[in-house]
N, C-alpha and C positions, 0 to 999 in steps of 0.2 A: 253273443251276449253275454253267456255265463262266463267270462273272463267280468265281466263289470260286474257285476252281482258278487264275487271270490272276492275282489282287489276291497268293493266296500262292507261284505268283511269285514275284515281284516282289515282292513282301516276301522272295525269301528269296533273290535276289541281292544286298537290299542289305546296305552292311559292318555289325560288331555290334561291339561296343564286345569288348571286352577279355574273357576269360574268365578269362581267369587272374588269381586272390586277394594282395591284397598278402603282401611275406613278412614283413612286419617290424609287430610289433606294438605300443603302447600298453604295458605292463604297471605297475607299485606303483614307486615310491617315485620316480618321473621316466626309469624305463628303461623298458629296451624290444627285445621277444624277434624272433628270426627263426626264425619255424617250420621254419623249413629244416635250422635246421645243431641247430637248440634254443637256440643263445646268443643269451646275454643282455651287453645293451651297456648299466653303468649309466651314471648323471644326474654320478657321481664318481666319480674312482678317485684313491685319494688327494690329490696339492697339484691332480693331471688333471681339466679340470672340460668337459665330453662340451661341444664346438662343434655345436649345428645336431640336425640328427635324421638317426637312420641313414638310407643309402640302397640297395635295391638299386641294382644296378651293370647298368643297361643288360640291362633288362629281366628280366638272367639269375636266380639264385640266388645269385648273386655277392651280395657287402653291406658296404656297409662307413660303421664311426663314424673321427669328426676327433675328437679331445679339445689341449688348448694350456693353460699355464701359466704369468703372466711369473716368471721369480724372478733379481732384481739389475736391473732395467730391458731381457734378453733374454728374449723370448720360445721356448717351447718347445715343440715338437706332439707328434703321437704319430696315426700311425690304422693306424686295426683290421679287418683286410682275411676275417670268411669268404666262404671255396667251397668246392666239392668240388674234391680231385681228382686231376678233369678240367676243369677250367676250362681253357680258353683265355687268362687272363689268369696262371696258374698259376707258368708263366718267367716272364713279365715280374715281380711281386707275388715269387717268389723270389729273385730275382739282381739286386735292383733297388741297384745301384755309385755314391751319394751324391760317395765320396770314394773315397781312399787307404784297399785296407781293411788294419786293423790287426792285428787276429784273426778269428780265425773255434773252433768249438767246441760241446758241445754240452752242452746250459742247460738243467737242471732247470726247467720252469713251475710244476707242482707237483708237491708230497708227496701231499698227498692223495690224488690219481688217475695219480699214476705219470705225469706225460704229461711228457715233456719232446722235444725238435725242436736245430734248428742257433740259433747263436744267430752272430750274423757282427756287427763293428763297425770305421767307417772311419772317417774324422778320428786323431785324437789329435797328435798331437807338433809340439808347436809352435801346433797349430790349439783352442782350446779348446772347439770345440763338436762332440761324438761325432752319431756319429748307429749307431742300434742296428734289425739288421732280421732280427726275428726270426722264424722256424716253425716250429710245430710241428702235428703229424699229429695227430688223434684218428681213424679210422678210412677211412671216405672224406670227411669235412671236415677244414680244416686253416686253422688262425689264423696270418696272416701280418702283426703291427705290426712298420711302422716307429718309431719315435723316436730324438727329436732331443734335447742337454740337453748339460751339464756334466759330470757327474756322473753314473761306473756304478751303481753301487751306486742312482743313482734309479732309474737308464730301466727295470733288473733287478729292483727293487722294483717298478715297474708294470705289469710285466707277469708278474709270481705275483701280482700284487692281478685279477685280469679274475676272469673267475670259468667256472675249466674246467670244475668242475663241468656242468653245464651241456651243454657242451659232445659232439653226436651222443647226447647221450643222449632220453629221449619218456614 
């Protein structure tokens, strides 16, 4: 009996594996699903193709996926970050300033789900590459998209083509 108790005590002191489940799962059509927010990261959005597999950020509920496409020899990139409004990364994600601010205003991400947020455009005047930072909120969840390109319409289209109906819904 004492041997059994000693063995149980010894085993209880051993470090265990993580009990946290993987927050991102592969689903149909090459997409990935983030179970905390219900967000779906599609494989392709317009001309942009996802680069790699979406990742959780430092073991948190935050998740990110990267997309890219090449146009006229220029690689255009986008990152799609999904996180809780209370995330430690929220401030950094929402205030990225890669160049001088050109414009800022309200942006309608989806008429169907009536989601809107803030769009900030950096660069422009003299610089053919623009960077857009879009911050959209739905309940406790936020999506920040940082995207580069030479055409604002194409950047807006990438943001509007996201699967907004999945955000926060279960």
